[in-house]
Structure formats: structure tokens, C-alpha cells
C-alpha positions as CSV (number, residue, x, y, z in Angstrom):
1,M,-16.7,127.0,-12.4
2,L,-16.8,125.4,-8.9
3,P,-13.5,124.9,-7.2
4,A,-11.5,121.7,-7.2
5,A,-10.1,120.5,-3.9
6,A,-6.7,119.1,-2.9
7,A,-5.2,117.8,0.3
8,G,-2.1,119.5,1.6
9,T,0.7,118.0,3.6
10,D,-0.6,119.6,6.7
11,G,-3.8,117.5,6.5
12,K,-6.0,120.4,5.5
13,I,-8.0,120.5,2.3
14,Y,-7.4,123.5,0.0
15,V,-9.4,125.1,-2.8
16,N,-7.4,126.1,-6.0
17,D,-4.5,127.5,-4.0
18,S,-2.4,126.9,-0.9
19,S,-4.0,129.7,1.1
20,S,-7.7,128.8,1.0
21,P,-8.4,125.9,3.3
22,V,-11.8,124.1,3.4
23,S,-13.4,123.6,6.8
24,G,-14.3,120.0,7.1
25,D,-13.9,117.2,4.5
26,L,-14.8,116.7,0.8
27,S,-18.4,116.3,1.6
28,S,-18.7,120.1,1.9
29,L,-17.7,120.6,-1.8
30,Y,-19.4,120.1,-5.1
31,A,-18.0,118.9,-8.5
32,I,-19.1,120.0,-11.9
33,S,-19.1,118.0,-15.1
34,G,-18.3,119.2,-18.6
35,A,-22.1,119.0,-19.2
36,G,-22.8,121.4,-16.4
37,D,-24.2,118.8,-14.0
38,T,-23.2,119.3,-10.3
39,G,-23.0,116.8,-7.5
40,K,-22.0,116.9,-3.9
41,L,-18.8,114.9,-3.1
42,G,-18.8,112.1,-0.6
43,S,-16.8,112.2,2.5
44,S,-15.4,108.7,2.3
45,K,-14.6,108.4,-1.4
46,V,-11.5,109.2,-3.5
47,Y,-11.8,111.4,-6.6
48,A,-9.6,112.4,-9.6
49,M,-10.0,115.5,-11.7
50,T,-10.7,114.6,-15.4
51,S,-11.4,116.6,-18.5
52,T,-15.1,116.2,-17.8
53,G,-15.1,116.8,-14.0
54,M,-14.5,114.8,-10.8
55,E,-14.4,111.0,-11.3
56,E,-14.8,108.7,-8.3
57,I,-12.0,106.1,-8.3
58,S,-12.5,104.5,-4.9
59,S,-14.6,101.7,-6.2
60,S,-13.8,99.1,-8.9
61,S,-17.4,99.0,-9.9
62,V,-18.2,102.5,-10.8
63,T,-19.4,104.2,-14.0
64,R,-16.5,104.0,-16.4
65,P,-16.0,105.8,-19.7
66,P,-15.9,103.4,-22.7
67,I,-12.5,102.3,-23.8
68,D,-11.8,103.3,-27.4
69,D,-10.4,99.9,-28.6
70,D,-10.8,98.3,-32.0
71,G,-9.3,95.0,-30.8
72,S,-6.6,95.2,-33.3
73,Q,-4.1,93.5,-30.9
74,W,-6.3,90.4,-30.7
75,T,-7.0,87.5,-33.1
76,D,-10.7,86.7,-32.8
77,D,-12.0,83.2,-32.4
78,P,-13.7,81.9,-35.6
79,I,-17.5,81.9,-35.7
80,P,-18.1,78.2,-36.3
81,Y,-21.5,78.3,-38.0
82,S,-23.7,80.7,-39.9
83,T,-26.7,78.6,-39.2
84,V,-28.5,78.6,-35.8
85,K,-30.5,75.7,-34.4
86,V,-33.4,77.0,-32.3
87,G,-35.4,74.7,-30.1
88,L,-39.1,75.5,-30.7
89,Y,-40.7,72.5,-29.0
90,Y,-38.8,70.0,-26.9
91,G,-38.8,68.1,-23.6
92,S,-42.1,68.2,-21.9
93,N,-43.4,70.5,-24.6
94,A,-42.5,68.2,-27.5
95,L,-45.4,67.7,-30.0
96,T,-47.5,64.7,-31.0
97,E,-48.0,66.5,-34.4
98,A,-46.4,69.5,-36.1
99,R,-47.9,71.4,-39.0
100,L,-46.2,73.5,-41.6
101,E,-47.8,75.8,-44.2
102,N,-46.2,77.8,-46.9
103,A,-46.6,81.5,-46.4
104,V,-44.1,82.5,-49.2
105,G,-43.3,79.6,-51.4
106,S,-44.9,76.4,-52.6
107,G,-43.8,72.9,-51.5
108,Y,-40.9,71.5,-49.6
109,L,-37.7,69.5,-49.8
110,F,-37.2,66.4,-47.6
111,G,-33.7,65.8,-46.2
112,Y,-31.5,65.8,-43.2
113,Y,-28.7,67.9,-41.7
114,D,-25.2,66.5,-41.0
115,S,-22.9,67.6,-38.2
116,S,-21.5,70.5,-40.2
117,R,-25.1,71.9,-40.6
118,T,-25.2,71.0,-44.3
119,F,-28.6,70.1,-45.7
120,H,-28.8,66.9,-47.8
121,E,-31.9,66.5,-49.9
122,V,-33.6,63.1,-50.2
123,G,-37.0,64.0,-51.7
124,S,-39.6,66.6,-52.3
125,T,-43.3,67.4,-52.4
126,S,-45.5,70.2,-54.0
127,V,-48.1,69.9,-51.2
128,T,-48.2,73.2,-49.3
129,Q,-49.6,72.0,-46.0
130,L,-47.8,69.2,-44.1
131,T,-48.4,67.5,-40.8
132,M,-45.5,65.5,-39.2
133,V,-46.1,62.7,-36.7
134,G,-44.2,59.9,-35.2
135,D,-44.7,56.5,-36.8
136,K,-47.1,55.4,-34.1
137,N,-50.9,54.9,-34.1
138,I,-51.8,58.6,-33.8
139,T,-55.1,60.4,-34.3
140,T,-54.3,64.0,-35.4
141,S,-56.2,67.1,-34.3
142,S,-58.1,67.0,-37.6
143,G,-59.5,63.6,-36.6
144,N,-57.5,61.5,-39.0
145,T,-55.9,58.3,-37.6
146,I,-52.4,57.5,-39.0
147,G,-51.5,53.9,-38.4
148,C,-48.0,52.7,-38.0
149,Y,-48.3,49.4,-39.8
150,H,-47.8,49.4,-43.6
151,I,-47.2,47.1,-46.5
152,L,-43.5,47.3,-47.6
153,L,-43.4,46.5,-51.3
154,S,-40.7,44.1,-52.5
155,G,-37.4,45.5,-53.5
156,S,-35.6,48.8,-53.0
157,Y,-34.8,51.8,-55.2
158,G,-31.8,54.0,-55.9
159,S,-33.6,57.3,-55.8
160,F,-36.6,59.1,-54.4
161,S,-38.2,59.5,-57.8
162,E,-38.0,55.8,-58.5
163,A,-39.5,54.9,-55.2
164,K,-42.3,57.5,-55.6
165,A,-43.1,56.2,-59.1
166,A,-43.5,52.7,-57.7
167,A,-45.5,53.9,-54.8
168,D,-47.8,56.1,-56.9
169,A,-48.6,53.1,-59.1
170,V,-50.4,51.4,-56.2
171,G,-51.6,54.5,-54.3
172,G,-48.8,54.3,-51.8
173,F,-45.9,56.5,-50.6
174,P,-42.1,56.5,-50.8
175,A,-39.8,56.2,-47.8
176,C,-36.1,56.7,-47.0
177,Y,-34.7,54.2,-44.5
178,S,-31.0,54.7,-43.6
179,G,-30.2,56.0,-47.1
180,T,-32.2,53.4,-49.1
181,Y,-35.5,54.2,-50.8
182,Y,-38.6,52.0,-50.6
183,A,-42.2,52.0,-51.7
184,L,-45.0,51.3,-49.2
185,Y,-48.7,51.1,-49.2
186,G,-51.4,51.9,-46.6
187,N,-51.4,52.7,-42.9
188,Y,-53.0,50.4,-40.4
189,T,-53.3,50.3,-36.6
190,S,-52.3,46.7,-36.2
191,A,-50.1,44.1,-37.9
192,D,-53.1,41.8,-38.4
193,S,-55.1,44.4,-40.3
194,A,-52.0,45.2,-42.4
195,A,-51.6,41.4,-43.1
196,A,-55.3,41.2,-44.1
197,A,-54.8,44.1,-46.5
198,L,-51.7,42.5,-48.0
199,A,-53.7,39.3,-48.7
200,S,-56.6,41.1,-50.2
201,T,-54.6,43.4,-52.5
202,G,-52.4,40.7,-53.9
203,L,-49.4,43.0,-53.6
204,S,-45.9,41.5,-53.3
205,G,-44.5,42.6,-50.0
206,S,-44.6,42.3,-46.3
207,V,-46.1,43.9,-43.2
208,Y,-43.8,46.5,-41.9
209,S,-43.5,49.1,-39.1
210,A,-40.5,51.4,-38.8
211,S,-38.3,52.1,-35.8
212,S,-39.1,54.3,-32.8
213,R,-37.2,57.1,-34.6
214,C,-39.3,57.2,-37.7
215,V,-41.1,60.4,-38.7
216,V,-44.1,60.4,-41.0
217,V,-45.1,63.3,-43.3
218,T,-48.8,63.6,-44.1
219,Q,-51.0,66.0,-46.0
220,T,-52.7,68.2,-43.4
221,G,-56.3,67.4,-42.9
222,T,-56.1,63.9,-44.4
223,D,-54.7,60.4,-43.5
224,R,-52.6,60.5,-46.7
225,I,-48.9,59.7,-46.1
226,L,-46.5,61.6,-48.4
227,F,-43.2,60.3,-47.1
228,E,-41.5,58.4,-44.3
229,F,-38.0,59.0,-43.0
230,D,-36.0,56.7,-40.6
231,Y,-32.3,57.0,-40.1
232,G,-32.4,55.7,-36.6
233,S,-30.5,58.0,-34.2
234,S,-28.0,59.0,-36.9
235,F,-30.1,61.7,-38.6
236,S,-33.4,63.4,-38.2
237,L,-35.9,64.5,-40.8
238,A,-35.4,68.1,-42.0
239,I,-37.9,69.9,-44.2
240,R,-36.9,72.9,-46.3
241,P,-39.6,75.2,-47.7
242,V,-39.2,75.9,-51.4
243,S,-39.8,79.4,-53.0
244,S,-39.2,80.6,-56.5
245,S,-40.2,84.2,-55.6
246,G,-38.1,85.5,-52.8
247,K,-37.0,83.9,-49.5
248,A,-39.3,81.2,-48.3
249,V,-41.5,82.0,-45.3
250,T,-43.4,79.3,-43.4
251,W,-46.2,79.3,-40.9
252,F,-45.7,77.2,-37.8
253,K,-48.1,77.3,-34.8
254,G,-49.2,80.9,-35.5
255,Y,-45.7,82.3,-36.3
256,K,-44.0,83.0,-39.6
257,Y,-40.4,81.8,-39.8
258,Y,-37.4,81.8,-42.2
259,G,-35.4,78.7,-42.5
260,D,-35.8,74.9,-42.3
261,F,-37.4,72.6,-39.7
262,Q,-36.1,69.4,-38.1
263,Y,-38.2,66.7,-36.4
264,S,-36.6,64.3,-34.0
265,R,-38.1,61.5,-31.9
266,L,-35.8,61.5,-28.9
267,N,-35.9,58.8,-26.2
268,D,-37.8,56.5,-28.6
269,N,-41.2,58.0,-28.0
270,E,-43.9,59.4,-30.3
271,Y,-43.3,63.1,-29.4
272,L,-41.5,65.4,-31.9
273,T,-38.7,67.8,-30.9
274,V,-39.0,70.6,-33.4
275,V,-35.9,72.7,-34.3
276,N,-35.7,75.7,-36.6
277,F,-32.5,75.8,-38.7
278,V,-32.0,79.5,-39.6
279,D,-29.3,81.9,-40.8
280,I,-27.9,83.8,-38.0
281,E,-29.0,87.2,-39.4
282,D,-32.5,85.9,-39.9
283,Y,-32.4,84.5,-36.4
284,T,-31.4,88.0,-35.1
285,K,-34.3,89.5,-37.0
286,G,-36.6,87.1,-35.2
287,V,-35.3,88.0,-31.8
288,L,-35.0,91.8,-32.0
289,P,-38.7,92.8,-32.1
290,Y,-39.5,90.4,-29.3
291,E,-36.8,91.7,-27.0
292,M,-37.0,95.4,-27.8
293,S,-39.9,97.5,-29.1
294,G,-39.6,98.3,-32.8
295,D,-40.4,101.9,-32.3
296,W,-37.4,102.5,-30.1
297,P,-34.4,104.6,-31.3
298,L,-32.3,103.0,-34.0
299,E,-29.1,103.0,-32.0
300,A,-30.8,101.2,-29.2
301,L,-32.1,98.6,-31.6
302,K,-28.6,98.2,-33.1
303,A,-27.2,97.6,-29.6
304,Q,-29.8,95.0,-29.0
305,A,-29.1,93.4,-32.4
306,L,-25.4,93.2,-31.5
307,T,-26.1,91.6,-28.1
308,A,-28.6,89.1,-29.6
309,R,-26.3,88.0,-32.4
310,T,-23.3,87.7,-30.1
311,Y,-25.3,85.8,-27.5
312,V,-26.3,83.1,-29.9
313,A,-22.9,82.8,-31.5
314,S,-21.4,82.2,-28.0
315,H,-24.0,79.5,-27.2
316,F,-23.7,77.1,-30.2
317,N,-24.6,73.6,-29.0
318,Q,-25.6,74.7,-25.6
319,Y,-28.5,72.2,-25.7
320,R,-26.6,69.5,-27.5
321,S,-28.6,66.7,-25.9
322,F,-31.8,68.1,-27.5
323,G,-30.1,68.8,-30.8
324,F,-30.1,72.6,-30.8
325,D,-28.2,75.7,-29.7
326,V,-30.7,77.9,-28.0
327,T,-34.3,77.9,-26.9
328,N,-36.8,80.3,-28.2
329,D,-37.8,81.7,-24.8
330,T,-36.2,83.6,-21.9
331,Y,-34.0,80.7,-21.0
332,S,-31.9,81.9,-24.0
333,Q,-33.6,84.9,-25.7
334,V,-37.1,85.3,-27.1
335,Y,-37.4,84.2,-30.7
336,R,-40.7,84.1,-32.5
337,G,-39.8,84.7,-36.2
338,L,-41.3,87.4,-38.4
339,N,-44.7,88.4,-37.0
340,L,-43.5,91.6,-35.2
341,A,-40.5,92.5,-37.4
342,T,-40.6,96.0,-38.7
343,A,-38.6,98.0,-41.2
344,A,-36.7,99.5,-38.2
345,T,-35.9,96.3,-36.5
346,N,-34.7,94.7,-39.8
347,A,-32.7,97.8,-40.6
348,A,-30.9,97.6,-37.2
349,V,-30.0,94.0,-37.9
350,D,-28.8,94.8,-41.5
351,A,-26.8,97.8,-40.2
352,T,-24.8,95.5,-37.8
353,A,-24.8,92.4,-40.0
354,G,-21.8,90.2,-39.2
355,Q,-20.7,92.3,-36.3
356,Y,-20.0,90.7,-32.8
357,I,-19.0,91.9,-29.4
358,W,-15.5,90.7,-28.4
359,Y,-13.2,90.7,-25.4
360,H,-9.6,89.8,-25.9
361,G,-10.4,87.8,-29.0
362,H,-13.3,85.8,-27.5
363,L,-17.0,86.3,-28.0
364,C,-18.7,87.9,-25.0
365,E,-21.5,86.6,-22.9
366,T,-23.9,89.4,-23.8
367,F,-26.5,89.1,-21.1
368,F,-29.2,91.8,-21.1
369,F,-32.3,92.6,-19.1
370,S,-35.1,95.2,-18.9
371,S,-33.9,97.7,-16.3
372,D,-31.4,97.8,-13.4
373,G,-33.0,100.4,-11.1
374,G,-29.8,102.4,-10.9
375,S,-26.9,100.1,-11.3
376,T,-25.8,96.8,-13.0
377,E,-24.0,94.0,-11.3
378,S,-21.0,91.9,-11.9
379,S,-21.3,88.4,-13.4
380,L,-19.6,87.0,-10.3
381,N,-22.3,88.3,-8.0
382,V,-25.1,87.3,-10.4
383,W,-24.0,84.0,-12.0
384,G,-21.1,83.0,-9.8
385,T,-18.6,83.3,-12.7
386,E,-16.3,86.3,-13.0
387,L,-16.0,87.8,-16.5
388,E,-13.9,90.9,-16.7
389,Y,-16.1,92.7,-19.1
390,L,-19.3,92.1,-17.0
391,Q,-18.6,94.4,-14.0
392,G,-21.2,96.4,-12.2
393,V,-21.7,100.1,-13.2
394,Y,-23.8,102.9,-11.9
395,D,-26.4,103.7,-14.5
396,P,-27.5,107.3,-14.6
397,Y,-29.6,107.0,-17.7
398,E,-32.6,104.9,-16.7
399,A,-33.8,107.5,-14.2
400,Q,-34.4,109.8,-17.2
401,V,-37.2,107.7,-18.6
402,D,-40.2,105.8,-17.3
403,T,-39.3,102.2,-17.5
404,G,-42.4,101.0,-15.7
405,S,-40.2,99.7,-13.0
406,N,-38.2,102.7,-11.8
407,S,-39.4,102.1,-8.3
408,W,-41.6,99.5,-6.7
409,T,-42.5,98.4,-3.1
410,V,-43.4,95.0,-1.8
411,T,-44.6,94.5,1.8
412,L,-44.5,91.0,3.3
413,T,-45.5,89.6,6.7
414,P,-43.1,87.3,8.5
415,A,-45.4,84.4,7.7
416,Q,-45.4,85.3,4.0
417,V,-41.6,85.4,3.9
418,Q,-41.5,82.0,5.7
419,S,-43.9,80.5,3.3
420,K,-42.0,81.8,0.2
421,I,-38.6,80.7,1.1
422,N,-39.6,77.3,2.5
423,A,-41.5,76.6,-0.7
424,K,-38.6,77.8,-2.9
425,F,-35.8,75.9,-1.2
426,S,-36.1,72.3,-0.2
427,D,-33.4,72.5,2.5
428,C,-35.1,75.5,4.1
429,S,-37.5,74.9,7.1
430,L,-37.6,78.2,9.0
431,G,-40.4,79.4,11.2
432,P,-41.9,82.9,11.0
433,V,-39.1,85.2,9.9
434,A,-37.9,87.8,12.4
435,A,-35.1,89.4,10.4
436,I,-33.9,89.8,6.8
437,T,-30.2,90.9,6.5
438,P,-29.0,91.9,3.1
439,V,-25.4,92.1,1.9
440,Y,-24.8,94.7,-0.8
441,S,-22.3,94.9,-3.6
442,E,-20.2,97.9,-4.5
443,T,-22.9,99.0,-6.8
444,E,-25.6,98.7,-4.1
445,N,-27.3,95.6,-5.4
446,V,-28.3,92.8,-3.0
447,I,-26.0,89.8,-3.5
448,Q,-26.8,87.9,-0.3
449,L,-29.9,87.6,2.0
450,T,-29.9,86.0,5.4
451,F,-33.3,85.1,6.8
452,T,-33.5,84.5,10.6
453,D,-36.6,83.1,12.3
454,T,-37.9,83.7,15.8
455,S,-36.0,80.8,17.2
456,G,-32.7,82.1,15.9
457,R,-32.3,79.7,13.0
458,S,-31.1,81.2,9.7
459,Y,-31.0,80.5,6.0
460,T,-28.9,82.4,3.5
461,V,-29.3,82.8,-0.3
462,K,-27.0,84.4,-2.8
463,R,-27.0,85.9,-6.3
464,T,-30.2,85.6,-8.3
465,N,-31.8,83.8,-5.5
466,C,-31.9,87.1,-3.6
467,Y,-34.8,88.3,-5.8
468,Y,-36.2,84.9,-6.7
469,A,-36.7,84.0,-3.0
470,L,-39.2,86.7,-2.5
471,D,-40.6,87.0,-6.0
472,L,-39.0,90.5,-6.5
473,K,-38.3,92.1,-9.8
474,S,-34.5,92.7,-9.5
475,L,-31.5,92.7,-7.2
476,H,-31.7,96.4,-6.6
477,F,-33.6,96.9,-3.4
478,T,-33.6,97.7,0.3
479,V,-35.3,95.9,3.2
480,E,-36.8,97.5,6.3
481,K,-39.1,96.4,9.1
482,N,-42.0,98.7,9.8
483,A,-43.9,99.4,13.1
484,S,-46.3,96.5,12.3
485,G,-43.4,94.0,12.1
486,N,-43.8,93.6,8.4
487,F,-40.9,93.7,5.9
488,V,-41.1,96.7,3.5
489,I,-38.9,96.1,0.4
490,N,-38.3,99.2,-1.8
491,G,-36.5,98.6,-5.1
492,G,-36.2,99.4,-8.8
493,G,-35.5,97.6,-12.0
494,W,-36.6,94.4,-13.6
495,G,-34.3,91.5,-14.4
496,H,-31.0,90.0,-13.3
497,N,-29.0,93.3,-13.5
498,C,-26.1,91.7,-15.4
499,G,-25.0,93.2,-18.7
500,M,-27.0,95.7,-20.8
501,S,-30.1,97.5,-19.5
502,Q,-32.5,97.7,-22.4
503,W,-34.2,100.8,-20.9
504,G,-30.8,102.3,-20.2
505,A,-29.9,101.8,-23.9
506,Y,-33.2,103.5,-24.9
507,S,-32.4,106.5,-22.8
508,M,-28.8,106.7,-24.0
509,A,-29.9,106.7,-27.6
510,K,-33.0,108.9,-27.2
511,N,-31.9,111.5,-24.7
512,H,-28.1,111.6,-25.3
513,G,-27.7,110.7,-29.0
514,M,-25.3,107.9,-28.1
515,T,-24.4,105.3,-30.6
516,A,-24.8,101.5,-30.4
517,S,-21.1,101.2,-29.8
518,Q,-21.1,103.7,-26.9
519,I,-24.1,101.9,-25.4
520,I,-22.3,98.5,-25.7
521,K,-19.0,99.8,-24.3
522,F,-20.8,101.4,-21.3
523,Y,-22.4,98.2,-20.2
524,Y,-19.7,95.7,-21.3
525,Y,-16.3,97.1,-20.0
526,G,-13.3,96.9,-22.3
527,V,-15.0,95.2,-25.3
528,Y,-14.8,96.0,-29.0
529,I,-17.2,95.4,-31.9
530,R,-15.9,93.8,-35.0
């Protein structure tokens, strides 16, 4: 065993006893861990002897052993919902038409969700392929024009079945407007053509076009209207797939999903915001294979399942103005349903079902990313908000596997740097850049960059802008100027560096046999799983 060192009162450093002084400082000594790994000590750092070797204690952002805490002293916040609302298409990506097709099941229920995420049925259909559009004059991708003017038959009905029977008698369709059922006939592109049809058919009714919130359900590939739903801004049409042989699965734009679908016309236009209402465990099964490869070790997959489930539970109603909790992309976490799900990814979700990551009774912000290049970073230095469990740690595990981004180099000319930062930041107007000055965190990630041009003007960016500014992969890098006057940037990792490294989790599970709990407690300090 290599010797331990101690400082005596005479200012000398002794090895094991009081008669063997060391010449120089701690940098001439080595420490050995319980696993047999050795490392040279630093001259400007403070160490403590632990049961596994020398532990550096001079930095608040060092690799720390997990805390064995079951959280029994804390009362956890309640999980408010078991159903997740996922924004599939919204904003500038909202759809003019949205199709559904039964993959497992046959037919659908029509209804709406209330504020407690309870589904209320208002109708049904046995048709297996539906196309939803706004009640506007729309020509679908199959070439069928759906007009927004109809003949509203006289009277109203107390149920969907009564309205459908009346509509079927004349070849029309039922509708639910603000809780009342009606029978309608036809679809026309103008009020005049609807009036002419009314006169020629001899039906008792009036020309009608619903509000700018109305959604129309048609049979895919035809101009046949099956149902209309208009509750103004109070409720949006929800469609629930029906299956008598196992859990319903539905095709939507090339992906298979569990759960229900909601269609909203926000801002009074024709475009549809599409939201998937799905059980939180099924949601997690739709995230896991898109955020981590299904052939990775089970404990790494379980760690990812825990972070994914906790992330969504801590972000309910984040996108309230659009009517959902999380997006289906990297703005939240990638969710694409069942296409890539495997027995292993589903098993990882099932093995952790109902379990969340907590800190002092509150759900954690379980950020994760691909790889850190050697160390993670605190939330304060990445997002500007300090969370005690999101502190930077040195990560020795990634280096043991090929992450694809263990190291990378980017070389930029002064003019290229100038072009990038002036384009990225509207208040930046530097000339050719003469110097780039980084500021490093305790875990050696860049948390501030100052660009200075040839005239002496400077511009400073912080946090995630440090890698965004120059289109780099992560915050873990160095900057040097070469003999040609170009900037050489050497780095490692891919992502924002805050929270769990996915490749680190892979290495911990594969190379060290570590459990999901150990992985989580390494990257999120002081948390517990319950």
C-alpha cells in the first residue's frame, strides 16, 4: 500500500510516522483507492483519507459518493395526474388535417377532457380510419373538399344516438354543439350553395356554419362527415380508440401510440393542435427507446426510465397556453410512441413503475444529456437557477467507453468567430475577433466566454450560450490561438452537461455493475428514489 501523508506542526509533510518527512509538497505523493487505482496528488488541493482512498475535499463540485437516503424524513409532494398531455403538433407545426388509423382495435369514441383530465364520451363510430379538419373550406391530401356550410335540421336531440338516427335518415351526420346534439346534412363551400341545396331537398332546417373552434371528423379518403364537435373555447374534441382485444394502439403520422388524441383550433384558425393524452407509464415507454438505445444495459435503461418519468411529472402544464404538458421533441424529451420499443425498454419501465426521483420531498428537475466529456455542471452555471441536487461532478466513467464524442476539435478563423456571434446575438456587432477568453467552473466546464475584436471592443456570453455561440457540442472545452492566428477549440462531450450523462450511465452499468439507483445518486446529489 502506498503511504498516506500528514502535515506536522513544523510545516513538514510526514509519511506514516513522525520521522519520515517528505521533500516537497503533496504533489510528490500518490494515493491508492480500494480498487487499486493510483493517482498523483495535486499540490494545491486538500485531501482526506477515506475507507476507499484519498478523497479531494477542496472543491464543492467534486465526485461525491452517493448518499444512502430513502427520504423517510420527507413527505413527498403528490403526483397530480396519472395522464400526460404531449404536444405532437402545435404552433407553426399545427396541422390542416390529422389522420388516425386503428392498429390494435376497431373504431373510436368521441368526447372531451375536462380540467381534471377525465374523458367524457359524447359519441362513437366503428369507422377505423378518420381524418380531422377544422370546419373551414378545406381540400384534404386525398383530394376531397370538405365545405364548412351545412344544412342544420330543425330541432335538437338529447343524445348522440338520437341525433345520429335523424341524420342517417337523410344521409347526414350528427353534431355536438356545447353539449346539445343536432342532425345536419351536406357540406358546401358557400352559404348560397347550401341554401340552394336546402331549397332543392325540401328539408326543414337552415343554412349553418359552426364557430372558428369547430372540428370535423371525416372518413379518410372521402368527403363523408361522421361528426362535428364545437364547444367554443371551453372544450376540445378528444378521440379515444376502442379495442376489445388488448390495449388500443393507433397509427398517427407514421408512429404507433397508446392513448387518446385531442384536436384544438387555437387562435380561431383552421389549424389543428394535436395532443396525445397517455398514461404516464405508457408515455415513459414512448420516451425511453428514443432517448437511449434499447440494447444498452438494463440498469442504464432503468436510470433513464426514472429520469424520463420524473421529468414529465415535474413539468405538468408547462405548455399551458397550448393545452399540454410537454413537447415530443428535445425541447422536453423525445417521445415517438411504440415503434422502437423493445422487450428490454418496456421491462425497464415496468421495473421502475411508479418510482420518481425526489429531493427533500419535491420532484427533481431530472435533466440529462448524451455525454459530458469529463465532468457535469451545476444548474446555476447552465440554466441560471441553482438546484442543490444539480451540482457539477467529475465523471470518470465516460472515458472508459467510446461515446462518439469523447474528444473533438473545431478550428475557426477570427472572421468565422465574428460571423457566428454577430449572427447569433442581435446586440453583438464585433469586428474580426482577436481573442476569446473563457471562464471555467470548478469542474472545468466553460461558463463564460468573452470575445474581443481587433479594435478592443468585447462581448460576453454565459452558460449554454458558451457552446451555442460557436456551434460546439458541449461546455467542456479549451480555447487556444495557433500560429496562424486561428482559434483551436478542443473539447469532449455532447449536450448541456447538467444532470445525468447517458453514456456515463451506460459505462457505470456495463463496466462496473452499478445499479440504476447508484447511477442516479451519482449524477443527482442527495436525492432518493421512491
